[in-house]
C-alpha positions as CSV (number, residue, x, y, z in Angstrom):
1,M,18.1,-14.2,-21.6
2,I,19.7,-14.7,-18.2
3,R,22.9,-15.9,-19.9
4,F,23.0,-12.8,-22.1
5,V,22.6,-10.5,-19.1
6,W,25.4,-12.3,-17.3
7,L,27.7,-11.9,-20.2
8,Q,27.1,-8.2,-20.2
9,F,27.6,-8.0,-16.4
10,R,30.4,-10.4,-15.8
11,T,33.2,-7.9,-16.0
12,Q,31.7,-5.7,-13.3
13,A,30.9,-8.8,-11.2
14,A,34.5,-10.1,-11.6
15,I,36.0,-6.8,-10.4
16,A,33.6,-6.4,-7.4
17,F,33.9,-10.0,-6.2
18,G,37.6,-10.1,-6.9
19,A,38.0,-7.0,-4.6
20,L,35.8,-8.8,-2.0
21,A,38.1,-11.9,-2.2
22,I,41.2,-9.7,-1.5
23,L,39.5,-8.1,1.4
24,A,38.5,-11.5,2.7
25,I,42.1,-12.6,2.7
26,I,43.2,-9.5,4.6
27,L,40.4,-9.9,7.2
28,A,41.2,-13.6,7.6
29,F,44.8,-12.8,8.6
30,T,44.0,-9.8,10.8
31,G,40.9,-11.3,12.2
32,S,42.6,-14.4,13.5
33,H,45.2,-12.2,15.2
34,L,42.4,-10.1,16.7
35,V,40.7,-13.3,18.1
36,H,44.1,-14.4,19.6
37,V,44.7,-11.1,21.3
38,Y,41.2,-11.1,22.7
39,D,41.5,-14.6,24.1
40,T,44.9,-13.9,25.7
41,T,44.3,-10.4,27.1
42,I,40.7,-9.4,27.3
43,A,39.3,-12.8,28.3
44,T,41.9,-13.1,31.2
45,C,42.0,-9.4,32.3
46,R,39.6,-9.9,35.2
47,A,42.0,-12.2,37.0
48,Q,44.7,-9.6,36.6
49,R,42.3,-6.8,37.6
50,D,43.5,-4.5,34.8
51,C,40.6,-4.6,32.3
52,G,40.3,-0.9,31.9
53,T,43.8,-0.4,30.5
54,V,43.8,-3.6,28.5
55,T,40.4,-2.9,26.8
56,A,41.3,0.7,26.0
57,T,44.6,-0.5,24.4
58,F,42.8,-3.2,22.5
59,L,40.2,-0.9,21.1
60,H,42.7,1.9,20.3
61,N,45.0,-0.4,18.3
62,N,42.3,-1.6,16.0
63,R,40.3,1.7,15.8
64,T,41.4,2.8,12.3
65,L,40.7,-0.4,10.5
66,R,37.4,-0.9,12.4
67,T,36.3,2.6,11.4
68,W,37.1,2.2,7.7
69,L,35.5,-1.2,7.5
70,G,32.3,0.3,9.1
71,Y,32.3,3.1,6.5
72,L,32.8,0.5,3.7
73,V,29.8,-1.5,4.8
74,I,27.6,1.6,5.1
75,V,28.5,3.0,1.7
76,A,28.7,-0.2,-0.3
77,P,24.9,-0.5,-0.8
78,G,24.7,3.1,-2.1
79,I,27.6,2.4,-4.5
80,I,25.7,-0.6,-5.8
81,G,22.6,1.5,-6.5
82,I,24.7,4.2,-8.2
83,F,26.9,2.0,-10.4
84,W,24.8,-1.1,-10.9
85,G,21.2,0.0,-10.6
86,A,21.0,3.5,-12.2
87,P,22.8,2.7,-15.5
88,L,21.0,-0.6,-16.0
89,V,18.1,0.8,-18.1
90,A,19.1,4.5,-18.3
91,R,22.1,3.6,-20.5
92,E,19.7,2.0,-23.0
93,F,17.6,5.1,-23.2
94,E,20.5,7.4,-23.3
95,T,22.3,5.7,-26.2
96,G,19.0,4.9,-28.0
97,T,19.5,1.1,-27.9
98,Q,16.1,0.7,-26.3
99,R,14.6,0.9,-29.8
100,L,16.3,-2.4,-30.6
101,V,16.1,-4.0,-27.1
102,L,12.4,-3.3,-26.6
103,T,11.2,-4.4,-30.0
104,Q,12.7,-7.9,-30.1
105,S,10.9,-11.2,-29.7
106,V,11.8,-11.1,-26.0
107,T,9.1,-9.2,-24.1
108,R,10.0,-6.1,-22.1
109,T,8.9,-7.8,-19.0
110,R,11.2,-10.8,-19.5
111,W,14.1,-8.6,-20.5
112,L,13.8,-6.4,-17.4
113,V,13.1,-9.3,-15.0
114,A,16.2,-11.1,-16.2
115,K,18.3,-8.0,-15.6
116,I,16.8,-7.5,-12.1
117,S,17.2,-11.1,-11.2
118,V,20.9,-11.5,-12.2
119,I,22.2,-8.1,-11.1
120,G,19.9,-7.7,-8.1
121,F,21.0,-11.1,-6.8
122,A,24.6,-10.1,-7.3
123,S,24.0,-6.9,-5.4
124,I,22.4,-8.7,-2.4
125,L,25.1,-11.4,-2.4
126,F,28.0,-8.8,-2.5
127,A,26.5,-6.7,0.4
128,G,25.7,-9.8,2.4
129,L,29.2,-11.3,2.1
130,L,30.8,-8.0,2.9
131,S,28.7,-7.6,6.0
132,L,29.3,-11.2,7.1
133,M,33.1,-10.8,6.8
134,V,33.2,-7.5,8.7
135,T,30.8,-8.9,11.4
136,W,33.1,-11.8,12.0
137,W,36.2,-9.7,12.0
138,A,34.8,-7.2,14.4
139,S,33.1,-9.7,16.8
140,P,35.9,-9.5,19.4
141,L,35.7,-5.6,19.4
142,D,31.9,-5.7,19.6
143,R,32.1,-8.0,22.7
144,V,34.3,-5.4,24.3
145,N,32.0,-2.5,23.4
146,M,29.0,-4.3,24.7
147,N,26.5,-2.3,22.6
148,S,25.5,-3.8,19.3
149,F,23.2,-0.9,18.5
150,T,26.1,1.5,18.0
151,T,27.2,-0.5,14.9
152,F,23.6,-1.5,13.9
153,D,24.1,-0.4,10.2
154,Q,27.4,-2.1,9.9
155,R,26.7,-5.6,11.0
156,D,24.7,-8.8,10.3
157,I,21.8,-8.8,7.8
158,V,20.6,-5.2,7.3
159,S,23.1,-4.5,4.5
160,I,21.2,-7.0,2.4
161,G,18.1,-4.9,2.7
162,Y,20.0,-1.7,2.0
163,A,21.6,-3.2,-1.1
164,A,18.3,-4.5,-2.5
165,F,16.7,-1.1,-1.9
166,A,19.6,0.9,-3.4
167,F,19.6,-1.3,-6.5
168,A,15.9,-0.9,-7.0
169,L,16.1,2.8,-6.4
170,G,18.8,3.2,-9.0
171,L,16.8,1.1,-11.4
172,G,13.7,3.2,-10.9
173,A,15.7,6.5,-11.2
174,G,17.2,5.3,-14.5
175,V,13.8,4.4,-16.0
176,L,12.3,7.8,-15.0
177,I,15.3,10.1,-15.8
178,R,16.7,8.1,-18.8
179,H,20.2,9.7,-18.4
180,V,22.9,7.9,-16.6
181,V,24.7,10.6,-14.7
182,P,21.5,12.4,-13.5
183,A,20.0,9.1,-12.5
184,M,23.2,8.2,-10.5
185,A,23.0,11.6,-8.7
186,A,19.3,11.1,-7.9
187,T,19.9,7.6,-6.6
188,F,22.6,8.9,-4.3
189,A,20.5,11.8,-2.9
190,A,17.4,9.6,-2.5
191,F,19.3,6.8,-0.8
192,V,20.9,9.1,1.7
193,V,17.6,10.9,2.5
194,V,15.7,7.6,3.0
195,R,18.5,6.1,5.2
196,I,18.7,9.2,7.4
197,A,14.9,9.5,7.7
198,F,14.7,5.8,8.6
199,I,17.3,6.0,11.3
200,N,15.8,9.2,12.9
201,L,12.1,8.6,12.4
202,V,11.4,4.9,12.0
203,R,13.9,2.6,13.7
204,S,13.2,3.6,17.3
205,H,9.5,2.9,16.8
206,F,9.7,-0.7,15.7
207,E,8.8,-1.6,19.2
208,S,7.4,0.6,22.0
209,A,10.4,2.0,23.9
210,L,10.9,1.3,27.5
211,M,11.3,4.0,30.1
212,L,13.4,4.1,33.3
213,S,13.0,6.8,35.9
214,R,15.6,7.3,38.6
215,H,15.8,10.1,41.2
216,Y,19.1,11.9,41.6
217,S,21.2,11.5,44.7
218,A,24.6,12.7,45.8
219,S,27.7,11.3,47.5
220,F,29.9,13.6,49.6
221,G,33.6,13.3,50.0
222,P,36.3,14.7,52.3
223,G,36.5,18.5,52.6
224,H,32.8,19.1,52.2
225,G,32.8,18.4,48.4
226,I,30.4,16.5,46.2
227,V,32.0,13.4,44.8
228,Y,29.3,12.7,42.3
229,S,25.5,12.9,41.7
230,Y,23.6,10.1,40.0
231,P,22.1,8.8,37.9
232,M,24.1,10.4,35.1
233,T,24.7,7.3,32.9
234,F,22.5,4.5,31.8
235,T,23.8,1.3,33.4
236,S,20.7,-0.7,34.3
237,S,20.5,-2.6,31.0
238,P,24.0,-3.0,29.4
239,G,24.1,-2.9,25.6
240,S,20.7,-1.0,25.3
241,W,20.0,1.8,22.8
242,V,19.4,4.9,24.8
243,I,17.1,7.0,22.7
244,S,16.8,10.0,25.0
245,S,17.7,11.1,28.5
246,K,15.9,14.0,30.2
247,T,15.9,15.6,33.6
248,F,12.6,16.6,35.3
249,N,12.0,18.7,38.3
250,A,9.5,18.2,41.1
251,A,6.8,19.9,39.0
252,G,7.4,17.4,36.1
253,N,9.0,20.0,33.8
254,A,12.0,19.1,31.7
255,V,15.1,21.1,32.8
256,T,18.7,21.4,31.7
257,N,20.2,22.4,35.0
258,I,19.7,21.3,38.6
259,A,19.1,24.3,40.8
260,C,20.6,23.0,44.0
261,K,23.6,24.6,45.7
262,L,25.6,23.3,48.6
263,K,25.8,26.1,51.2
264,S,26.7,25.6,54.8
265,G,27.6,29.1,56.0
266,I,30.8,27.7,57.4
267,R,33.7,30.1,57.6
268,V,37.2,28.9,58.3
269,G,40.2,31.3,58.6
270,P,41.4,34.4,60.5
271,G,38.5,36.3,62.1
272,S,36.0,33.5,61.6
273,Q,33.8,32.4,64.4
274,S,35.4,29.6,66.4
275,L,33.6,26.3,66.1
276,S,34.2,23.1,67.9
277,Q,34.8,20.0,65.9
278,A,31.4,18.6,66.8
279,E,29.7,21.9,65.7
280,L,31.6,21.9,62.4
281,K,30.5,18.4,61.6
282,A,26.9,19.1,62.5
283,K,26.9,22.1,60.1
284,V,28.4,20.1,57.4
285,R,25.8,17.3,57.9
286,A,23.0,19.8,57.9
287,A,24.2,21.4,54.7
288,E,24.5,18.1,53.0
289,A,21.1,17.0,54.1
290,V,19.5,20.2,52.6
291,F,21.4,19.6,49.4
292,Q,20.4,16.0,49.3
293,K,16.7,16.9,49.9
294,C,16.9,19.4,47.0
295,I,18.5,17.1,44.5
296,E,16.2,14.2,45.3
297,Q,13.3,16.3,43.8
298,Y,14.9,15.8,40.4
299,R,14.7,12.6,38.4
300,Q,16.3,11.5,35.2
301,V,14.2,9.6,32.7
302,F,15.8,7.3,30.1
303,T,13.9,6.2,27.0
304,Y,15.6,3.1,25.6
305,Q,15.3,-0.1,23.5
306,P,16.8,-3.1,25.4
307,A,19.7,-5.1,23.9
308,S,17.4,-8.1,23.7
309,R,15.6,-6.5,20.8
310,Y,18.6,-6.2,18.5
311,W,17.8,-9.1,16.2
312,Q,14.2,-8.1,16.1
313,F,15.2,-4.7,14.8
314,Q,17.6,-6.3,12.3
315,W,14.8,-8.3,10.8
316,Y,12.3,-5.5,10.9
317,E,14.7,-3.1,9.1
318,T,15.9,-5.7,6.6
319,S,12.3,-6.7,5.7
320,S,11.3,-3.1,5.4
321,F,14.0,-2.3,2.8
322,I,13.4,-5.5,0.9
323,A,9.7,-4.6,0.7
324,F,10.6,-1.1,-0.6
325,A,12.8,-2.8,-3.2
326,L,10.1,-5.1,-4.4
327,V,7.6,-2.3,-4.7
328,L,10.1,-0.2,-6.7
329,C,10.9,-3.2,-9.0
330,V,7.3,-3.9,-9.7
331,A,6.6,-0.2,-10.4
332,T,9.6,-0.1,-12.7
333,I,8.4,-3.2,-14.7
334,W,4.9,-1.7,-14.9
335,W,6.3,1.6,-16.2
336,V,8.6,0.0,-18.8
337,R,5.8,-2.2,-20.2
338,R,3.6,0.8,-20.9
339,R,6.0,3.4,-22.3
340,S,6.9,3.5,-25.9
341,S,10.3,2.3,-27.3
342,T,11.1,5.7,-28.7
């Protein structure tokens, strides 16, 4: 039975893995060049004290290919579910061949398990190899970006879980709907909804988020101007996933604006009161002190997941989607075993 399923599927598999082989050749050539550029420029820029310009150029020159490869890794599992999962059983019902298939000596369970095993394994293998190649190719760029969570869906092992889930979702949609095109559309819609919901509602709760609270302060420059106030950016734990950043006032209420103004009452120009240099400096310092006292009442609270949890989250998410896939496959087998062949 497995051999028969493979004979039916081999053309699609040859096209998919042939395209993957071509992409592998392209990435091998461009990736080797990328590693060489990183080793000769980024790795030595600290000695030349010009890392800002060098890294900006390095990231800019490879931005287009990096972006498209990221999109490819994201959409590939969904394409697998649409074109490999949804038509797998739906085509049999749509064309009426299930009357022959489901009444042979081979049981329905064995027939469906064979299809799931062969094509499901091919789906996981394709997504895993694609993610592995892109992860290797983009590793120099990721070392420069220093934040692995920004490309979480495009790297390492999570694509395996996405592909397994998309395939099982398409299979289930095909069994329920029994028409290829509507099943493909339903698979696409459901896959997108689940992925978005998981990103926004589930992923950040795999582990309890950490919180960092820092009071604002200000630095004053020449001419009685504020150079900057801080904290404004999260720098305490490089590579972390910042889930939220909120500013609170002295009463503990979240605010969007800091109600502090720098006013000194100093007038300079024709007709202004004459002030000595010492008096002018004293007024400036007094104004700055008032402003500093006001702004220190505000604090910025960051909620974040540290970079050290990246691989934990990869395993959590991969395991979750594989579990979803197994449940869908078992439910599909149960459903096919109990419905009529007509």
